[in-house]
C-alpha positions in Angstrom: -21.5 18.0 -11.1 -23.0 16.4 -14.4 -21.9 19.6 -16.4 -18.6 19.4 -14.7 -17.8 15.9 -15.8 -19.2 16.0 -19.0 -17.0 19.0 -19.9 -13.9 17.4 -18.4 -14.8 14.3 -20.5 -15.1 17.1 -23.3 -11.7 18.3 -22.8 -10.0 14.9 -21.8 -10.1 13.8 -25.4 -9.0 17.0 -27.4 -5.5 16.4 -24.6 -2.8 15.5 -27.3 -1.1 13.5 -24.1 -4.2 11.1 -24.1 -3.1 9.6 -27.1 0.6 9.9 -26.8 0.1 8.0 -23.9 -2.1 5.4 -25.7 0.1 5.0 -29.1 2.9 4.5 -26.4 1.3 1.5 -24.8 0.0 0.2 -28.3 3.8 0.8 -29.4 4.8 -1.4 -26.6 2.5 -4.0 -27.2 3.6 -4.5 -30.9 7.6 -4.6 -29.9 6.8 -7.2 -27.2 5.2 -9.2 -29.7 7.8 -8.6 -32.4 10.5 -9.7 -29.9 8.5 -12.8 -28.5 8.3 -14.0 -32.4 11.6 -13.4 -32.9 12.8 -15.1 -30.5 10.5 -18.3 -29.7 9.2 -19.2 -33.4 11.4 -21.1 -36.2 10.5 -18.4 -38.6 11.6 -15.6 -36.4 14.7 -17.2 -35.2 15.2 -17.8 -39.6 15.0 -14.2 -39.6 17.7 -13.6 -37.5 20.4 -16.2 -37.8 19.4 -16.7 -41.3 19.3 -20.6 -40.7 16.2 -22.9 -41.9 15.4 -24.2 -38.5 14.7 -23.9 -35.2 17.7 -24.1 -32.4 19.2 -26.6 -30.3 22.5 -27.2 -29.4 24.9 -30.1 -30.2 28.4 -30.0 -28.6 31.4 -31.7 -30.3 35.1 -32.0 -29.1 37.5 -30.9 -31.8 41.3 -32.3 -31.9 42.4 -29.2 -29.3 39.7 -29.9 -26.7 37.3 -26.9 -27.8 33.9 -27.4 -27.6 31.8 -26.7 -30.9 28.3 -25.9 -31.0 25.8 -26.9 -34.0 22.4 -25.4 -34.6 19.9 -27.8 -35.7 16.0 -28.0 -35.8 14.6 -27.8 -32.2 12.7 -24.8 -30.2 13.4 -23.1 -26.8 9.9 -23.5 -25.0 10.4 -19.8 -24.4 6.4 -19.3 -24.4 6.0 -22.2 -22.0 3.3 -21.2 -19.1 2.5 -18.3 -21.0 -0.9 -17.2 -22.2 -2.0 -13.9 -23.6 -2.7 -12.3 -20.1 0.0 -13.4 -18.5 2.3 -11.8 -21.9 -0.3 -8.3 -21.3 1.0 -8.4 -17.8 4.7 -8.7 -18.6 4.6 -5.8 -21.2 3.8 -3.1 -18.8 1.2 -4.1 -16.3 3.5 -5.8 -13.1 6.5 -3.5 -13.6 4.7 -0.3 -13.0 4.5 1.2 -16.7 1.2 1.4 -16.8 0.5 3.2 -13.5 3.5 5.6 -14.8 2.1 6.8 -17.8 -1.4 6.7 -16.5 0.0 9.0 -13.7 1.6 11.4 -16.2 -1.9 12.0 -18.4 -4.1 12.5 -15.4 -0.9 15.2 -13.7 -1.3 17.1 -17.1 -4.8 17.0 -17.7 -5.3 18.1 -14.2 -2.2 20.6 -14.0 -4.3 22.8 -16.8 -6.6 23.7 -14.6 -4.4 25.5 -12.2 -1.9 26.9 -15.1 -4.6 28.4 -17.1 -6.5 29.7 -14.0 -9.6 27.8 -15.0 -10.2 26.8 -11.7 -11.2 29.3 -10.5 -14.2 30.2 -12.7 -15.1 26.1 -11.5 -14.9 26.3 -8.1 -17.1 29.6 -8.5 -19.9 28.1 -10.0 -19.5 25.0 -8.0 -19.3 25.5 -4.2 -18.9 22.1 -2.8 -15.4 21.6 -4.2 -15.4 18.1 -3.8 -17.4 17.8 -6.6 -14.6 18.7 -8.6 -12.2 16.3 -7.3 -15.0 13.1 -8.0 -15.2 14.6 -11.3 -11.6 14.8 -11.9 -11.2 10.9 -10.4 -14.5 9.7 -12.6 -12.5 11.2 -15.3 -9.4 9.4 -14.7 -11.8 6.1 -14.1 -13.2 6.7 -17.6 -9.4 7.0 -19.0 -8.3 4.3 -17.0 -10.9 1.6 -18.1 -10.4 2.8 -21.7 -6.9 2.2 -21.5 -6.7 -1.0 -20.4 -9.7 -2.2 -22.9 -8.1 -0.8 -26.0 -4.6 -2.4 -24.8 -6.1 -5.6 -24.1 -7.7 -6.0 -26.9 -4.8 -4.5 -29.5 -3.0 -7.8 -27.6 -5.5 -9.8 -28.8 -5.2 -8.6 -32.2 -1.4 -9.1 -32.5 -1.9 -12.6 -30.7 -3.9 -13.3 -34.4 -1.9 -11.5 -36.5 1.2 -13.5 -35.4 -0.8 -16.8 -35.6 -1.2 -17.2 -31.7 1.6 -17.0 -30.6 0.5 -17.6 -26.9 -2.5 -19.1 -25.9 -5.7 -17.4 -25.0 -7.1 -17.1 -21.2 -10.4 -18.1 -20.3 -12.9 -14.8 -20.1 -13.1 -15.1 -16.1 -9.7 -15.0 -15.3 -9.5 -11.7 -18.2 -12.1 -9.8 -16.3 -11.1 -10.7 -13.1 -7.6 -9.4 -13.6 -8.5 -6.2 -15.4 -11.4 -5.0 -13.2 -9.0 -5.7 -10.1 -6.3 -3.4 -12.3 -8.3 -0.8 -12.8 -9.5 -1.0 -9.0 -5.8 -0.5 -8.2 -4.9 1.5 -10.8 -8.0 4.2 -10.7 -6.6 4.3 -7.0 -3.1 5.3 -8.3 -4.6 8.1 -10.4 -6.5 9.6 -7.2 -3.0 9.5 -5.3 -1.6 11.9 -7.9 -4.9 14.0 -8.4 -4.4 14.4 -4.3 -0.2 15.5 -4.9 -1.5 17.7 -7.8 -4.2 19.5 -5.3 -1.2 20.1 -2.6 1.2 21.0 -4.9 -0.3 22.5 -8.2 2.6 21.9 -10.1 3.2 19.6 -13.2 6.6 18.5 -12.6 5.8 17.4 -9.4 2.6 15.5 -10.1 5.2 13.6 -13.4 7.9 13.0 -11.0 5.2 11.5 -8.6 3.9 9.4 -11.1 7.3 7.9 -12.1 8.8 7.5 -8.3 5.2 5.6 -6.8 4.0 4.0 -9.6 7.1 2.2 -11.0 7.6 1.1 -7.1 10.6 2.8 -6.6 9.7 4.7 -3.0 8.0 0.9 -2.0 10.8 -0.7 -3.1 13.8 1.5 -1.6 11.5 1.9 1.8 11.3 -2.2 2.1 15.3 -2.2 1.4 15.0 -0.4 4.8 12.6 -1.8 6.8 13.2 -5.1 6.1 16.6 -4.6 8.4 14.0 -5.1 11.4 12.0 -7.9 9.5 9.2 -5.2 9.0 8.0 -6.0 5.2 4.8 -7.5 5.5 3.2 -3.6 4.9 4.4 -3.9 1.3 1.4 -6.4 1.0 -0.8 -3.6 1.4 0.2 -1.1 -1.0 -1.1 -0.3 -4.0 2.3 -1.1 -6.2 2.9 -4.7 -4.6 -0.8 -5.6 -5.0 -0.9 -4.3 -8.9 2.3 -5.9 -9.5 1.7 -9.5 -7.4 -2.1 -9.3 -8.4 -3.2 -13.0 -9.0 -4.5 -13.4 -12.6 -7.3 -16.2 -11.3 -9.7 -15.9 -8.8 -8.8 -19.3 -6.4 -9.5 -17.9 -2.8 -11.5 -14.8 -0.7 -7.3 -13.6 -0.4 -7.4 -13.4 -4.4 -9.9 -10.4 -3.9 -7.5 -8.5 -1.7 -6.6 -5.9 -4.3 -10.2 -4.7 -4.7 -10.0 -4.1 -0.9 -6.7 -2.4 -1.0 -7.2 -0.4 -4.0 -11.0 0.8 -2.9 -9.6 1.7 0.5 -7.1 3.9 -0.9 -9.1 5.5 -3.5 -11.6 6.8 -1.1 -8.6 7.7 1.1 -7.6 9.5 -1.6 -10.5 11.3 -2.6 -11.5 12.7 0.9 -8.0 13.9 1.9 -7.8 15.8 -1.9 -11.6 16.8 -1.2 -10.4 18.0 2.1 -7.1 20.1 1.0 -9.2 21.9 -1.8 -12.1 23.1 0.4 -9.6 24.5 2.9 -7.2 26.1 0.3 -7.1 29.5 -1.1 -7.8 29.5 -5.3 
């Protein structure tokens, strides 16, 4: 199993889609910080409007009864109550963009074994087929951890380059959020591996990544079940636990994301391993 994992990691870091996904995450961070700087700082608004100031409005009425707006030196509290962790969440974590990108990379990586026929060679050498699924999930978990750490570290770097655009978050909150996000998004990756195991199709994996990672399926189902006042089930979905995950630990209830993520991770692993064991390759 260790040799299989080592081979997967070797292949993973030579896959172009891994770096394209990372570049997309970093580009989204740069764009978000740039827009925030333009809209929330005097220098940024000066770059947009050409005025030597930040913006407030004074209203005066002319002789025709029209209201004239004048721009003066004040600032909008756009980033009030924001910190680096809140901005990191807004960039892609809460809306599901991160889960979508991770799912696309995992789908392409796993489907390559089926398309190339390499999986036949692998399973002929490893009779315990659950080893194959375990290695794929571990590989996805390692990639997920690297993406989260690099993305957040890049946000810290951008924040410094933009002269502390938002205040920093305490270390405990950062570790709490990132670790819980890792569990939930790794469960997402296990779900996409299960779908690939069922369909052996890259298209199905990518489509599932978009529909499930973005929460489209959950939102559509929720809109239907709300007609019968049955919406509590959504609190136990991966999408809702990722989107509405607390940033700080306050009560035992804040640990729900760990439990939901771990539960689905085990469930999807068992299902994928069972299907692969019974399927002919």
